C-alpha positions in Angstrom: 70.5 66.0 90.3 71.3 67.6 86.7 75.3 67.0 85.7 76.7 69.9 83.8 77.6 69.2 80.5 80.7 67.6 79.8 81.7 70.5 77.9 81.4 72.7 80.8 83.4 70.4 82.9 86.2 70.1 80.6 86.2 74.0 80.3 86.9 74.1 84.0 89.8 72.2 83.9 91.0 74.0 81.2 90.5 77.6 82.4 93.3 78.0 84.7 95.9 77.0 82.1 94.7 79.9 80.1 94.2 82.4 82.6 97.1 81.8 84.8 100.8 82.2 83.5 102.1 81.0 86.5 101.5 77.5 84.8 104.0 77.9 82.3 107.2 76.2 82.7 109.5 77.7 84.9 113.4 78.9 84.3 114.7 79.1 87.8 117.7 81.7 88.0 119.8 82.7 90.8 122.4 84.7 92.1 123.6 87.2 95.2 122.2 90.5 95.0 124.6 92.4 92.3 122.3 95.6 91.4 121.9 97.1 89.0 122.5 93.6 86.9 120.1 91.7 89.4 118.5 93.5 92.2 115.7 92.4 94.7 113.1 89.7 93.3 109.6 91.1 93.1 110.6 94.8 93.1 110.1 97.2 90.2 113.1 97.2 89.3 114.8 93.7 89.9 117.8 94.3 87.6 118.3 94.6 84.0 119.4 91.3 83.4 116.3 89.8 85.1 114.0 92.2 83.2 116.2 90.9 80.0 115.4 87.4 81.0 111.5 88.1 81.5 111.0 89.6 78.4 112.6 87.0 76.3 111.3 84.1 77.9 107.9 85.3 78.5 107.5 85.9 75.0 108.7 82.0 74.3 105.9 80.9 76.6 108.1 80.5 80.0 108.1 82.1 83.2 111.3 83.2 84.6 111.6 82.4 88.7 114.6 84.6 90.2 116.0 84.0 93.6 118.7 85.4 95.6 121.2 83.2 97.2 125.2 83.2 97.9 127.0 83.4 94.8 129.3 80.2 95.8 125.9 78.4 96.3 124.2 79.6 93.1 127.2 78.2 91.1 127.1 74.7 92.8 123.1 74.6 92.4 123.6 75.7 88.7 126.3 72.9 88.1 124.3 70.0 89.6 120.8 71.4 87.7 118.8 72.2 91.0 118.5 75.7 89.3 118.4 76.5 85.5 120.6 79.1 85.3 123.0 82.0 87.4 122.9 85.4 86.3 125.7 88.1 86.2 128.6 85.7 85.2 131.9 86.0 83.4 133.2 83.2 81.8 135.7 82.7 84.3 133.4 82.3 87.0 131.5 79.3 85.6 133.7 77.0 83.5 131.7 74.3 81.7 128.3 76.4 81.9 126.1 76.5 78.7 126.5 80.4 77.5 124.6 82.1 74.9 126.4 83.1 71.8 125.9 86.7 72.7 126.4 88.6 76.2 123.6 90.5 78.3 126.1 92.9 79.6 129.6 94.2 79.6 130.9 95.1 83.2 134.2 95.7 84.6 134.9 93.2 87.2 137.6 94.8 89.0 137.4 98.5 90.1 139.1 99.5 93.3 137.5 101.8 96.0 139.0 103.2 99.2 137.4 105.6 101.7 137.1 109.0 100.7 140.0 110.4 102.7 142.8 108.1 101.0 145.2 108.9 98.6 145.9 105.4 97.5 145.7 104.5 93.9 145.7 101.2 92.1 149.0 101.1 89.6 149.6 97.2 89.5 149.5 94.4 91.4 152.5 95.4 93.8 150.5 98.4 95.1 148.0 96.0 96.6 150.9 95.1 98.8 150.0 98.3 101.0 146.6 97.7 101.6 144.3 95.1 102.9 141.7 94.2 100.2 138.2 93.2 100.4 136.7 90.4 98.3 133.8 88.0 97.5 134.4 84.2 97.4 134.3 82.9 94.4 134.1 86.1 92.3 136.0 86.4 89.1 138.4 89.4 89.0 140.2 88.6 85.9 143.4 86.2 85.7 145.9 89.0 87.0 144.0 89.7 90.4 142.5 86.3 90.8 146.2 85.1 91.0 147.0 87.7 93.6 144.1 86.7 95.6 145.0 83.0 95.5 148.6 83.5 96.7 147.4 85.8 99.3 144.5 83.7 100.3 145.9 83.1 103.9 147.2 86.4 104.4 145.5 89.0 106.0 146.1 91.4 103.1 143.0 89.5 101.5 139.9 89.4 103.4 137.4 87.2 101.6 133.4 87.9 102.2 130.7 85.3 102.1 126.9 84.8 102.7 124.1 87.3 101.6 124.7 90.9 101.0 128.6 90.3 100.5 129.4 93.9 99.0 127.5 95.8 101.7 129.2 93.9 104.5 132.5 95.1 102.7 131.3 98.4 102.1 130.9 98.5 106.0 134.2 97.1 106.7 135.8 99.6 104.8 134.2 102.5 106.5 135.0 101.3 109.9 138.7 100.6 108.5 138.6 97.2 109.0 139.9 96.8 105.3 141.8 99.5 103.0 140.2 98.6 99.5 137.1 96.9 98.3 137.1 95.6 94.6 133.8 95.2 92.9 132.4 95.9 89.3 132.3 100.0 88.9 128.5 100.3 88.5 127.5 98.0 91.3 129.5 99.5 93.8 128.3 102.7 92.6 124.7 101.8 92.8 125.1 99.9 96.4 127.0 103.0 97.8 124.2 105.4 96.7 121.4 102.9 98.4 123.5 102.7 101.6 123.7 106.8 101.3 127.8 106.7 101.7 128.5 107.7 98.2 130.5 110.5 99.5 132.6 108.5 101.9 134.0 106.7 99.0 136.2 107.1 96.3 137.1 105.1 92.9 140.9 104.2 93.1 141.5 102.6 89.6 141.0 99.2 87.7 142.7 96.0 87.9 140.9 94.8 85.1 139.2 95.8 81.8 135.3 95.4 81.1 134.3 91.7 80.4 131.0 90.4 78.7 128.8 89.4 81.7 125.8 86.5 80.8 123.1 84.4 82.1 124.7 81.1 81.9 122.9 77.8 82.1 123.4 74.6 83.7 125.9 71.8 82.3 123.6 69.3 84.1 120.2 70.0 82.1 119.5 69.0 78.7 117.3 72.0 78.2 120.0 74.4 78.7 121.2 74.6 75.1 117.5 75.4 74.1 117.3 78.1 76.6 120.7 79.5 75.6 119.7 79.6 71.9 116.5 81.5 73.2 118.1 83.9 74.9 120.7 84.6 72.0 118.2 85.2 69.7 115.9 87.3 71.9 118.8 89.6 72.8 119.1 90.3 68.7 115.2 91.2 68.9 115.5 93.3 71.9 118.3 95.1 70.7 116.8 95.9 67.1 113.5 96.8 68.5 114.7 99.2 71.1 113.3 97.4 74.0 117.0 96.9 75.0 117.9 100.7 75.4 114.6 101.3 77.4 115.3 98.4 79.7 118.9 99.9 80.4 117.6 103.4 80.7 115.5 102.2 83.8 119.0 101.7 85.5 120.5 104.7 84.0 122.6 103.0 81.8 123.5 102.9 78.0 123.7 99.6 75.5 127.7 98.7 75.9 127.6 98.1 72.0 126.6 101.7 71.2 129.3 103.4 69.3 131.0 100.0 68.3 
């Protein structure tokens, strides 16, 4: 039997690497669903931070793998290096993580929502004494509200949700009258309430904290994290300068948070 030329054999080994981008190094990022920041994996709108990461790291020769998991588990997995990064993190969420020098979003962490028929309005922390507050495990709501939640962690006044789809579960509890107020980032709550078809059944009742910078934050347990943070930082500057960032945000009906600064 005639043997194929050596160059042909070599080409057969090399061809998959030229054709299939899946063979590129993977960067695994994870979080619980927090749409429009990070939505469903493999959907046409996986979330604007997922699209940002995909654009930047694809250009740098990497493949982003995005997974959903409970937020508390994502933090633990990021800290021990099981995954490369968590997405949608405030600095208070992930002490010790490697943060890029520029943010991937600016999001209010502590908007408060009630049922549509309520007349309750947030004034200050003392006004929370009148209500049962729905929160999510290990979320950062800003120093003031974090302190209130910790102080009332054993009280019926603060009810902590865990697991998958925690915000959807909190909205369901709110509508069933099992809690009175839900705290969440305003664009995230608005997005999900529309998706659930209950936007008309809830109302915005105030803000307990100003907007904060939000990031894709990298594992403190992996040597590659500093390099990935650098690539992301430089990529953000390119996306903004080229107009690509604005295009990504427009897919989620959002504007660049730096517009007008």
